[in-house]
C-alpha positions as CSV (number, residue, x, y, z in Angstrom):
1,M,6.3,25.5,48.2
2,T,4.8,28.6,46.5
3,N,4.5,30.3,49.8
4,Q,8.3,30.3,50.0
5,L,8.8,32.1,46.7
6,G,9.2,35.9,46.2
7,S,6.6,37.7,44.2
8,A,8.7,37.7,40.9
9,Q,9.5,34.0,41.3
10,L,5.9,33.1,42.2
11,K,4.6,34.9,39.1
12,D,7.1,33.1,36.9
13,E,6.1,29.7,38.5
14,L,2.4,30.4,37.9
15,E,3.0,31.6,34.3
16,R,4.9,28.4,33.5
17,H,2.0,26.3,34.7
18,L,-0.5,28.5,32.8
19,M,1.6,27.7,29.7
20,I,-0.2,24.3,29.7
21,F,-3.5,26.0,29.0
22,E,-2.2,29.0,26.9
23,P,0.7,27.6,24.9
24,L,0.2,29.8,21.9
25,E,1.0,32.9,23.9
26,L,3.3,31.7,26.7
27,L,5.3,28.9,25.1
28,P,7.4,31.2,22.8
29,R,8.0,33.6,25.6
30,L,9.0,31.1,28.3
31,V,10.7,28.3,26.3
32,R,13.4,29.4,23.8
33,S,16.2,26.8,24.1
34,T,16.7,23.1,24.7
35,R,17.9,24.1,28.2
36,D,14.5,25.7,28.8
37,I,12.8,22.5,27.6
38,Y,14.9,20.4,30.0
39,E,14.4,22.7,33.0
40,N,10.6,22.9,32.3
41,R,10.2,19.3,31.3
42,S,7.8,18.3,34.1
43,I,5.4,21.1,33.0
44,L,5.9,20.8,29.2
45,K,4.9,17.1,29.3
46,H,1.4,18.3,30.1
47,L,1.1,20.5,27.0
48,P,-1.8,19.7,24.7
49,C,-0.9,17.8,21.6
50,M,-1.3,20.5,18.9
51,D,0.6,21.0,15.7
52,F,1.8,24.3,17.2
53,T,3.2,22.9,20.4
54,I,5.0,19.9,18.7
55,R,6.3,22.1,15.9
56,Y,7.6,24.8,18.2
57,L,9.5,22.4,20.5
58,A,10.7,20.3,17.5
59,Q,12.2,23.3,15.9
60,I,14.2,24.1,19.0
61,V,15.5,20.5,19.4
62,L,16.3,20.1,15.7
63,A,18.3,23.3,15.6
64,D,20.6,22.1,18.3
65,V,20.8,18.6,16.9
66,E,21.9,19.8,13.5
67,A,24.3,22.4,15.0
68,G,26.0,19.6,16.9
69,K,25.3,21.1,20.3
70,R,25.5,19.2,23.5
71,F,22.2,19.1,25.4
72,R,19.9,16.7,27.2
73,K,18.8,14.9,24.1
74,V,17.0,12.0,25.7
75,E,15.1,14.2,28.1
76,C,14.0,16.5,25.3
77,L,12.9,13.5,23.3
78,K,10.8,12.4,26.3
79,V,9.1,15.8,26.4
80,L,8.2,15.5,22.7
81,R,7.0,12.0,23.2
82,A,4.8,13.0,26.2
83,V,3.2,15.8,24.3
84,V,2.4,13.4,21.4
85,R,0.9,10.9,23.7
86,N,-1.4,13.6,25.2
87,S,-3.5,13.0,22.1
88,T,-6.1,10.2,22.5
89,E,-6.0,9.6,18.7
90,T,-3.2,9.6,16.1
91,P,-2.1,13.3,15.9
92,N,-2.9,15.0,12.7
93,F,0.3,17.0,12.2
94,K,0.9,19.2,9.2
95,P,3.4,17.6,6.7
96,E,6.0,20.2,7.5
97,T,5.8,19.2,11.2
98,V,6.2,15.6,10.3
99,R,9.3,16.5,8.3
100,L,10.8,18.2,11.4
101,L,10.0,15.1,13.5
102,F,11.5,12.7,11.0
103,R,14.7,14.8,10.8
104,I,15.0,14.5,14.6
105,Y,14.4,10.8,14.4
106,K,16.9,10.3,11.6
107,N,19.6,12.2,13.4
108,L,19.2,10.6,16.8
109,I,17.7,7.1,16.5
110,F,21.1,5.4,16.3
111,K,22.9,7.9,18.6
112,V,20.9,8.1,21.8
113,S,20.3,5.5,24.5
114,E,17.7,2.8,24.1
115,D,15.3,4.8,26.3
116,G,15.8,7.8,23.9
117,Q,15.3,5.6,20.8
118,W,11.9,4.4,22.0
119,A,11.0,8.1,22.7
120,A,12.2,9.1,19.2
121,S,10.2,6.3,17.6
122,V,6.9,7.6,19.0
123,L,7.4,10.9,17.2
124,I,6.8,9.4,13.7
125,K,4.5,6.5,14.8
126,D,1.5,6.3,12.5
127,Q,2.5,9.4,10.5
128,L,2.6,9.4,6.7
129,L,6.2,9.8,5.4
130,T,7.6,11.0,2.1
131,D,9.0,8.4,-0.3
132,D,12.6,9.4,0.6
133,E,11.8,9.0,4.3
134,V,10.4,5.5,3.6
135,R,13.4,4.6,1.6
136,W,15.6,5.7,4.5
137,L,13.7,3.3,6.8
138,I,14.1,0.4,4.3
139,K,17.8,1.1,3.9
140,N,18.3,1.0,7.7
141,Y,15.8,-1.6,9.0
142,K,18.6,-4.1,9.8
143,Q,20.3,-1.7,12.1
144,S,17.6,-1.5,14.8
145,V,14.2,-2.7,15.7
146,H,13.0,1.0,15.6
147,P,13.1,1.6,11.8
148,L,11.8,-2.0,11.4
149,N,8.8,-1.2,13.6
150,R,8.0,1.9,11.6
151,L,8.0,-0.2,8.4
152,L,6.0,-3.1,9.8
153,L,3.4,-0.8,11.5
154,Y,3.2,1.8,8.7
155,P,-0.4,2.9,8.6
156,E,-1.1,2.8,4.9
157,H,-0.3,0.9,1.8
158,H,3.0,2.1,0.3
159,P,4.4,0.4,-2.8
160,A,8.0,0.5,-1.6
161,I,7.1,-1.1,1.7
162,V,5.0,-3.8,-0.1
163,A,8.0,-4.6,-2.3
164,W,10.3,-4.6,0.7
165,A,7.9,-6.9,2.7
166,E,7.7,-9.4,-0.3
167,K,11.5,-9.6,-0.4
168,V,11.8,-10.0,3.4
169,Y,9.1,-12.7,3.3
170,K,10.6,-14.7,0.5
171,A,14.0,-14.6,2.3
172,C,12.4,-15.8,5.6
173,E,14.2,-12.9,7.3
174,L,11.7,-12.2,10.1
175,P,10.1,-15.4,11.2
176,D,9.0,-14.0,14.6
177,R,7.1,-11.2,12.9
178,E,5.8,-13.1,9.9
179,A,2.2,-12.1,10.4
180,E,3.1,-8.4,10.3
181,V,5.2,-8.9,7.1
182,V,2.4,-10.8,5.4
183,A,-0.1,-8.1,6.4
184,L,1.9,-5.7,4.3
185,V,1.7,-7.7,1.1
186,I,-2.1,-8.4,1.3
187,Q,-4.0,-6.2,-1.1
188,D,-7.0,-7.4,-3.1
189,S,-6.1,-11.0,-2.0
190,I,-3.3,-13.0,-0.4
191,P,-0.4,-13.3,-2.8
192,S,0.1,-16.8,-4.3
193,Y,3.7,-17.0,-2.9
194,V,2.4,-16.7,0.7
195,D,2.2,-20.1,2.5
196,Q,-1.3,-20.4,3.8
197,S,-0.9,-23.6,5.7
198,N,-0.7,-21.8,9.1
199,T,-4.3,-20.4,9.1
200,D,-4.0,-18.7,12.5
201,L,-1.0,-16.7,11.2
202,I,-2.8,-15.8,8.0
203,L,-5.9,-14.7,9.9
204,R,-3.7,-12.4,12.1
205,A,-2.1,-11.1,9.0
206,V,-5.4,-10.3,7.3
207,S,-6.6,-8.6,10.4
208,R,-3.6,-6.2,10.2
209,A,-3.7,-5.8,6.4
210,R,-4.0,-2.2,5.0
211,I,-7.3,-3.0,3.2
212,P,-10.9,-1.8,3.6
213,D,-12.9,-3.4,6.4
214,E,-15.3,-4.9,3.9
215,A,-12.5,-6.7,2.1
216,K,-10.9,-7.7,5.4
217,E,-14.2,-9.2,6.7
218,A,-14.7,-11.2,3.5
219,L,-11.2,-12.7,3.7
220,L,-11.5,-13.5,7.3
221,K,-14.9,-15.3,6.7
222,R,-13.4,-17.2,3.8
223,L,-10.5,-18.4,5.9
224,S,-12.5,-19.3,9.0
225,H,-13.2,-22.9,10.1
226,R,-13.9,-24.5,13.4
227,E,-10.3,-25.1,14.3
228,N,-9.4,-21.4,14.2
229,Y,-12.6,-20.0,15.9
230,D,-10.6,-18.9,19.0
231,T,-8.3,-16.8,16.8
232,L,-11.2,-15.4,14.8
233,L,-13.1,-14.5,18.0
234,D,-10.0,-12.6,19.3
235,I,-9.8,-10.8,16.0
236,A,-13.5,-10.0,16.0
237,L,-13.3,-8.4,19.5
238,R,-10.1,-6.5,18.7
239,L,-11.5,-5.1,15.4
240,E,-15.0,-4.6,17.0
241,M,-16.4,-6.6,14.1
242,P,-19.5,-8.4,15.4
243,S,-20.4,-9.7,11.9
244,L,-17.5,-12.2,12.3
245,I,-19.1,-13.6,15.5
246,R,-22.5,-13.8,13.8
247,H,-20.8,-15.7,10.9
248,M,-19.4,-18.2,13.3
249,I,-22.8,-18.7,15.0
250,V,-24.4,-19.4,11.6
251,E,-21.6,-21.9,10.8
252,V,-22.1,-23.6,14.1
253,D,-25.9,-23.8,13.5
254,K,-25.2,-25.4,10.1
255,E,-22.9,-27.9,11.8
256,Q,-25.6,-28.8,14.3
257,A,-28.2,-29.2,11.6
258,A,-26.1,-31.5,9.5
Protein backbone atom coordinates (compact mmCIF):
# COMPACT_ATOMS: atom_id res chain seq x y z
CA MET A 1 0.00 0.00 0.00
CA THR A 2 2.82 2.46 0.83
CA ASN A 3 4.31 1.89 -2.63
CA GLN A 4 1.21 3.49 -4.14
CA LEU A 5 1.61 6.75 -2.22
CA GLY A 6 3.37 9.90 -3.37
CA SER A 7 6.40 11.11 -1.42
CA ALA A 8 4.45 13.67 0.63
CA GLN A 9 1.69 11.19 1.44
CA LEU A 10 4.20 8.49 2.30
CA LYS A 11 6.06 10.80 4.69
CA ASP A 12 2.75 11.72 6.36
CA GLU A 13 1.77 8.06 6.70
CA LEU A 14 5.11 7.14 8.22
CA GLU A 15 5.08 10.08 10.65
CA ARG A 16 1.61 9.15 11.84
CA HIS A 17 2.88 5.68 12.71
CA LEU A 18 6.02 7.12 14.30
CA MET A 19 3.63 9.04 16.59
CA ILE A 20 3.11 5.78 18.51
CA PHE A 21 6.75 5.90 19.60
CA GLU A 22 7.26 9.68 19.79
CA PRO A 23 3.92 11.05 21.02
CA LEU A 24 5.33 14.06 22.88
CA GLU A 25 6.67 15.54 19.67
CA LEU A 26 4.29 14.27 17.00
CA LEU A 27 0.87 14.03 18.68
CA PRO A 28 0.36 17.82 19.06
CA ARG A 29 1.47 18.36 15.47
CA LEU A 30 -0.59 15.66 13.81
CA VAL A 31 -3.74 15.51 15.98
CA ARG A 32 -5.52 18.78 16.71
CA SER A 33 -9.24 17.99 16.53
CA THR A 34 -11.78 15.28 17.22
CA ARG A 35 -11.87 14.72 13.46
CA ASP A 36 -8.14 14.01 13.56
CA ILE A 37 -8.73 11.56 16.43
CA TYR A 38 -11.41 9.78 14.41
CA GLU A 39 -9.40 9.66 11.17
CA ASN A 40 -6.28 8.40 12.97
CA ARG A 41 -8.13 6.13 15.42
CA SER A 42 -6.47 2.88 14.30
CA ILE A 43 -3.02 4.35 14.97
CA LEU A 44 -3.92 6.31 18.10
CA LYS A 45 -5.23 3.17 19.79
CA HIS A 46 -1.61 2.00 19.95
CA LEU A 47 -0.35 5.07 21.82
CA PRO A 48 1.39 4.38 25.12
CA CYS A 49 -0.73 5.02 28.19
CA MET A 50 0.98 8.11 29.57
CA ASP A 51 -0.51 11.05 31.42
CA PHE A 52 0.48 13.25 28.46
CA THR A 53 -1.24 11.16 25.77
CA ILE A 54 -4.48 10.75 27.71
CA ARG A 55 -4.58 14.38 28.84
CA TYR A 56 -3.88 15.70 25.36
CA LEU A 57 -6.61 13.63 23.70
CA ALA A 58 -9.06 14.21 26.56
CA GLN A 59 -8.67 17.99 26.26
CA ILE A 60 -9.60 17.85 22.58
CA VAL A 61 -12.61 15.61 23.20
CA LEU A 62 -13.87 17.59 26.20
CA ALA A 63 -13.63 20.91 24.37
CA ASP A 64 -15.97 19.66 21.64
CA VAL A 65 -18.28 17.96 24.14
CA GLU A 66 -18.73 21.10 26.21
CA ALA A 67 -19.07 23.25 23.09
CA GLY A 68 -21.95 21.03 21.95
CA LYS A 69 -20.25 20.11 18.68
CA ARG A 70 -21.24 17.08 16.69
CA PHE A 71 -18.47 14.53 16.25
CA ARG A 72 -17.85 10.80 16.43
CA LYS A 73 -18.16 10.64 20.20
CA VAL A 74 -18.23 6.88 20.58
CA GLU A 75 -15.22 6.35 18.32
CA CYS A 76 -13.26 9.00 20.22
CA LEU A 77 -14.21 7.36 23.52
CA LYS A 78 -12.98 4.03 22.15
CA VAL A 79 -9.63 5.62 21.30
CA LEU A 80 -9.28 6.93 24.85
CA ARG A 81 -10.30 3.54 26.26
CA ALA A 82 -7.76 1.73 24.08
CA VAL A 83 -4.95 3.99 25.23
CA VAL A 84 -5.94 3.50 28.90
CA ARG A 85 -5.95 -0.26 28.37
CA ASN A 86 -2.44 -0.15 26.95
CA SER A 87 -1.26 0.07 30.54
CA THR A 88 -0.72 -3.30 32.23
CA GLU A 89 -1.48 -1.72 35.61
CA THR A 90 -3.92 0.90 36.85
CA PRO A 91 -2.75 4.13 35.16
CA ASN A 92 -1.30 6.68 37.55
CA PHE A 93 -2.84 9.80 36.05
CA LYS A 94 -2.37 13.25 37.56
CA PRO A 95 -5.42 14.59 39.42
CA GLU A 96 -6.04 17.24 36.76
CA THR A 97 -6.13 14.51 34.10
CA VAL A 98 -8.66 12.50 36.10
CA ARG A 99 -10.79 15.68 36.37
CA LEU A 100 -10.82 15.91 32.56
CA LEU A 101 -11.77 12.26 32.20
CA PHE A 102 -14.56 12.56 34.74
CA ARG A 103 -15.99 15.59 32.96
CA ILE A 104 -16.08 13.57 29.74
CA TYR A 105 -17.70 10.68 31.61
CA LYS A 106 -20.28 12.91 33.30
CA ASN A 107 -21.22 14.63 30.04
CA LEU A 108 -21.51 11.50 27.91
CA ILE A 109 -22.36 8.49 30.09
CA PHE A 110 -26.13 8.92 29.64
CA LYS A 111 -26.00 10.31 26.10
CA VAL A 112 -24.02 7.86 23.98
CA SER A 113 -24.79 4.30 22.91
CA GLU A 114 -24.26 1.38 25.26
CA ASP A 115 -20.99 0.65 23.48
CA GLY A 116 -19.85 4.20 24.17
CA GLN A 117 -20.97 4.02 27.78
CA TRP A 118 -18.75 1.01 28.44
CA ALA A 119 -15.84 2.86 26.84
CA ALA A 120 -16.49 5.97 28.95
CA SER A 121 -16.68 3.91 32.11
CA VAL A 122 -13.15 2.57 31.61
CA LEU A 123 -11.76 6.12 31.64
CA ILE A 124 -12.38 6.57 35.37
CA LYS A 125 -12.10 2.92 36.43
CA ASP A 126 -9.94 2.55 39.57
CA GLN A 127 -9.17 6.28 39.61
CA LEU A 128 -9.53 8.31 42.82
CA LEU A 129 -12.29 10.88 42.52
CA THR A 130 -13.09 14.09 44.37
CA ASP A 131 -15.87 14.17 46.96
CA ASP A 132 -18.10 16.05 44.52
CA GLU A 133 -17.49 13.44 41.82
CA VAL A 134 -18.32 10.62 44.25
CA ARG A 135 -21.50 12.42 45.27
CA TRP A 136 -22.47 12.69 41.58
CA LEU A 137 -22.09 8.93 41.18
CA ILE A 138 -24.23 8.33 44.28
CA LYS A 139 -26.89 10.71 43.02
CA ASN A 140 -27.05 8.92 39.66
CA TYR A 141 -26.42 5.26 40.47
CA LYS A 142 -30.03 4.25 39.77
CA GLN A 143 -29.89 5.61 36.23
CA SER A 144 -27.40 3.11 34.85
CA VAL A 145 -25.17 0.19 35.74
CA HIS A 146 -22.14 2.33 34.86
CA PRO A 147 -22.13 4.77 37.81
CA LEU A 148 -23.22 1.83 39.97
CA ASN A 149 -20.14 -0.12 38.91
CA ARG A 150 -17.86 2.78 39.66
CA LEU A 151 -19.27 2.90 43.22
CA LEU A 152 -19.23 -0.85 43.85
CA LEU A 153 -15.70 -1.16 42.46
CA TYR A 154 -14.25 2.05 43.91
CA PRO A 155 -10.63 1.22 44.78
CA GLU A 156 -10.38 2.77 48.26
CA HIS A 157 -12.40 3.34 51.39
CA HIS A 158 -14.54 6.46 51.02
CA PRO A 159 -16.90 7.57 53.83
CA ALA A 160 -19.66 8.67 51.47
CA ILE A 161 -19.56 5.36 49.61
CA VAL A 162 -19.61 3.42 52.89
CA ALA A 163 -22.69 5.37 54.01
CA TRP A 164 -24.33 4.78 50.63
CA ALA A 165 -23.55 1.04 50.74
CA GLU A 166 -25.02 0.72 54.24
CA LYS A 167 -28.24 2.37 53.06
CA VAL A 168 -28.41 0.16 49.96
CA TYR A 169 -27.76 -2.99 52.01
CA LYS A 170 -30.40 -2.24 54.62
CA ALA A 171 -32.93 -1.51 51.86
CA CYS A 172 -32.06 -4.81 50.09
CA GLU A 173 -31.71 -2.84 46.86
CA LEU A 174 -29.05 -4.89 45.08
CA PRO A 175 -29.51 -8.57 45.99
CA ASP A 176 -27.59 -9.74 42.92
CA ARG A 177 -24.55 -7.73 43.97
CA GLU A 178 -24.79 -8.14 47.71
CA ALA A 179 -21.21 -9.35 48.17
CA GLU A 180 -19.88 -6.18 46.52
CA VAL A 181 -22.14 -4.00 48.66
CA VAL A 182 -21.09 -5.75 51.88
CA ALA A 183 -17.42 -5.44 50.87
CA LEU A 184 -17.77 -1.66 51.00
CA VAL A 185 -19.03 -1.58 54.61
CA ILE A 186 -16.37 -3.90 56.04
CA GLN A 187 -13.73 -1.90 57.86
CA ASP A 188 -12.17 -3.16 61.10
CA SER A 189 -14.84 -5.85 61.27
CA ILE A 190 -18.10 -6.92 59.68
CA PRO A 191 -20.87 -4.56 60.87
CA SER A 192 -23.44 -6.09 63.22
CA TYR A 193 -26.30 -5.25 60.85
CA VAL A 194 -24.87 -7.54 58.15
CA ASP A 195 -26.50 -10.98 58.01
CA GLN A 196 -23.65 -13.50 58.20
CA SER A 197 -25.72 -16.64 57.69
CA ASN A 198 -24.53 -16.99 54.09
CA THR A 199 -20.87 -17.58 54.83
CA ASP A 200 -19.87 -18.03 51.18
CA LEU A 201 -21.24 -14.57 50.40
CA ILE A 202 -19.50 -13.08 53.43
CA LEU A 203 -16.20 -14.69 52.45
CA ARG A 204 -16.47 -13.19 48.97
CA ALA A 205 -17.31 -9.82 50.51
CA VAL A 206 -14.30 -9.94 52.84
CA SER A 207 -12.05 -10.88 49.92
CA ARG A 208 -13.17 -7.67 48.16
CA ALA A 209 -13.09 -5.41 51.21
CA ARG A 210 -10.91 -2.27 51.17
CA ILE A 211 -8.86 -3.36 54.17
CA PRO A 212 -5.19 -4.35 54.62
CA ASP A 213 -4.26 -7.87 53.56
CA GLU A 214 -3.41 -8.81 57.15
CA ALA A 215 -6.88 -7.88 58.38
CA LYS A 216 -8.46 -9.56 55.38
CA GLU A 217 -6.53 -12.77 56.01
CA ALA A 218 -7.49 -12.82 59.70
CA LEU A 219 -11.18 -12.37 58.90
CA LEU A 220 -11.11 -15.07 56.22
CA LYS A 221 -9.47 -17.54 58.58
CA ARG A 222 -12.00 -16.76 61.34
CA LEU A 223 -14.90 -17.38 58.98
CA SER A 224 -13.52 -20.55 57.42
CA HIS A 225 -14.95 -23.98 58.05
CA ARG A 226 -15.01 -27.28 56.16
CA GLU A 227 -18.25 -26.48 54.34
CA ASN A 228 -16.81 -23.37 52.64
CA TYR A 229 -13.31 -24.60 51.80
CA ASP A 230 -14.10 -24.56 48.06
CA THR A 231 -14.92 -20.85 48.24
CA LEU A 232 -11.90 -20.16 50.45
CA LEU A 233 -9.60 -22.02 48.05
CA ASP A 234 -10.88 -19.96 45.12
CA ILE A 235 -10.25 -16.78 47.14
CA ALA A 236 -6.76 -17.92 48.16
CA LEU A 237 -5.83 -18.51 44.52
CA ARG A 238 -7.34 -15.22 43.33
CA LEU A 239 -5.67 -13.19 46.09
CA GLU A 240 -2.42 -15.19 45.78
CA MET A 241 -2.64 -15.85 49.52
CA PRO A 242 -1.04 -19.27 50.19
CA SER A 243 -1.36 -18.74 53.95
CA LEU A 244 -5.09 -19.47 53.59
CA ILE A 245 -4.32 -22.82 51.97
CA ARG A 246 -1.84 -23.63 54.74
CA HIS A 247 -4.53 -22.70 57.29
CA MET A 248 -6.97 -25.17 55.70
CA ILE A 249 -4.31 -27.89 55.69
CA VAL A 250 -3.70 -27.37 59.42
CA GLU A 251 -7.43 -27.52 60.11
CA VAL A 252 -7.76 -30.75 58.10
CA ASP A 253 -4.82 -32.24 60.07
CA LYS A 254 -6.59 -31.34 63.31
CA GLU A 255 -9.76 -32.98 62.07
CA GLN A 256 -7.93 -36.19 61.18
CA ALA A 257 -6.17 -36.26 64.54
CA ALA A 258 -9.41 -35.81 66.51
